[in-house]
N, C-alpha and C positions, 0 to 999 in steps of 0.2 A: 682461144685458146687456154685463158688464165684459166677458165671454169674447171675445163677438162684438169688441166696440170692439177688444180689444185683436190678438183675429185682423185685424182689418182694417186696423190700423196696419201688422201685419207685412205685408202684400197689399201695401201702399201702399210699403213698400222692397222688396219686389219685384221691384215695375212699374217701379221707378227703378234696378235694376239692382243694388243695394246689398246682395246676401245671397249669401253663398256657398251653393251646394248639395250639399257634398259635403264641409265641415271643419267639424267643432263642435268645444265645450266643453262641459263640466261641470262642474258643482260647488252646493254647498250651504253653508248656512250658518244660524246658529242667530239666529231672531227671538222676544224676549220677548214671555211673553204678557201682557194683563190680567189677573193673578194674581198674589200674591206668595206668599212660601214660608210665610208666616204663616196662609195658607187651607187647606194641606193635612193630611186627618187620617186615620185609619188608614179602610182599604176595610171594613171587617167592623164599623164603630163607626161609629151613626147621632150625629150632631149635635146637643145641644138641650140648652136651659138648666138650669142644675141637672144635670151629671152629674158635674160636679168633675174635669174635663179641660180646662176651658178651651176646647173648640171649643163657643163660642157666638160667635151673631152680634153680639152685644154688647163681648165683649169677645175680641178678635182678638190679645193678646199672649200667647203661647204658648212657652212652654217646653220643645225639644227637647234639650236638654242629657244626654245618655248615649243616646239612643233613635237606632236607624239608620232612613232614612227612604228608600224607593227607588219606583220606578213599579209594581211588585209588590207592594207593601203600603199604602201612602200614596196619594191623590189629592185634589187641589184641590177645595176646596166652591166654590168661585169660576167655573171654569174647568174641569170633569170632563178635557176633551179636552187639555190643557197637561199637558206631562210636564216633569218633575226631568232639567234636563240642564245641562251645562257643556265649555266650548273645549277644556282640554284637563286634562291633571293642575294641582292651586296655584292653578284660577279658582273664582270663583265660581259658585257654584250658584245657578239661575234657572228659573222654568217658565217652558218655553219650545212653541216649533213649529219644526219647519225648513222654510225655501223655499228651492226648487232653481230655478237655470235651467240652461237650452240655448242656448251663445249660439254663434253664427255667426263663423266664426275672418276674415272677411272686413273687417268694417268692427265687430265688435265689439255687433252688436246682437242683442237678444234673442227667440228663434225659438219659444220655448215653456219653462215654467214649472208651477210644483209646489207646493204648501202642503202641508204632511204634520205628520203626529204626531210629534216630536222623539224617535224610536226607535233603536236602535244600526245598523239599517240602512235606516232611511229614503233618506239620501243613493244608494244604491247599488238601490234599488226606485225610487224616483222616476226616477233615470236611464233606468230601465230601459223605466218607461211613455212617458216621453217621446223614447225612441229608438223606440219599438214606433209611435206617431203617426209622426215622422219619416220614417219606413221607408214606410207607408201612401202619405206624397206623394209621396216618392223611393224607386220601386220596381226601377230597373233601374243602379242605380249605386252604389257601395261608397264606404261614408261612411269617415272617419276620426274619429277621438274623443280628444282631450285631457283629463288629469285627474289628479287629487291619486294619492297613494301610499295613501290610502285608499281607491281603488277595484278596487288590487291584489286581488282576490278571487278563485276560482276561479269562483265561482257565478254573478260578473260577466261576467268575459272566459269563459266558456262564454255565456252571453247574447246580446255581443256577436258572437260566432261566428253563432250563430245565426239577429242579424239583418244578417250580413254587415257587419257594424263591425268595421273595423281600431281595436285596443283603444293611442291613444299615450298611456300609462298611466303613470307614476310609479312605478317598482318600488321595493319593499320593500328597502333592505339588510341582508337576514337571508338564511337558509336557507327562507322560507316566499315569498321571492319568485316570482316564476312566468318560468319560461326562455323563453315567449314572448316576455314584453316583453323580457329580457334584449337576443332577435335581435334585436326592434326598435327596441329604442336606439340600435340602429347606423348606423341606416336616414336620411336628409336631410329626409325629414318627421316623423318622431317630433322632429328638435329643433325643427323647424319649430311643430310644435304644444303641445310644453313653453314656449316665446318665448309663444306668442301666449295661452296657457289662463290666463297672469296678468293678463290685460285682465279676467278677469271681476270681478276683485275691483275694479276701478271703477266695477260694476255695482251688488256690495252695498253699496260706500260714498257711490253716490250715493241709492241706495236706503233707508239707513237715514239719513241725514243731509239732502239735500234731497229725499226724497220722505216723511222723517217715519215711518217705520217701524221705526226702530230697539227701540219697543214699541209694539205691535200695540194699536188701540184697543179689537179687538170679542172676544167670546166663540167659541170653536168653530173647528173648520176650513174649514166652508164658510162664513161671513162673513167670515173672513179671506183666503182665497183668491182674495172678491172684491175685497174692498178692494187685494192684492197685484197683481192683474192692473191693476188700474187704474195703480196706482204705477209700474210695471214699462212700462207703455201707454204714461205720462209720459215717463217715462227714453229709448222709444226715439224719440219726436216730438223731443228734444231735441237724441240726440244726432245723428238727420238734419237738423235744422235749422243742428246745426255742419258738421254734411259737405254741405250744399249751400253754405256759407258758404262753405266753404272750397275747394271747384271754382269758383266763380264770379269 
């Protein structure tokens, strides 16, 4: 029901002519899972009382000093679908999921969303899925997509070309930066997309504060997807209300 409700809100915004049908922005953020780092255990070891390693339901105090923990070797016994992730170097590591939104650039409303496991490629994979869904609705028009430099990869840019999407993606300042993006960076449309894409941070900010989704309340991707869909639908309704008030 949550997906149907979200899509109904998007249809209402479309009927009010609030949505762009050509220009979009994609981005992702980490959402803390309902699991702590103390719930991690080696994948090849079963937890149980008396195993001598502290992995017991009644004793969550685990000393990981000197151990390397990764998603390949450890998983959470609280939520096995959550993954170890952090926002950047020097940031705190937490159990997380990844939330992704596709925003139209006209009024800053969300037209699609996806919740995934926090893998290293989840942002680009989810963006490709959402673009395919958008392409099914908008068949005969070339789209533009603003994004940060994390999307400047050969596979993602190739997927954009296959979907007839012009990638207004921030270019990596290195040898590996795309030559295509270097050419697009001189166009006026690219500059507009790069300005508009910063509005997506307002969505994440509202979702984590007003929507109380900084720490998710459920376990697993499927249940949290339902929760995030309701939260983003609420964001769209609040945003549409403000737009209507400004136009009055």
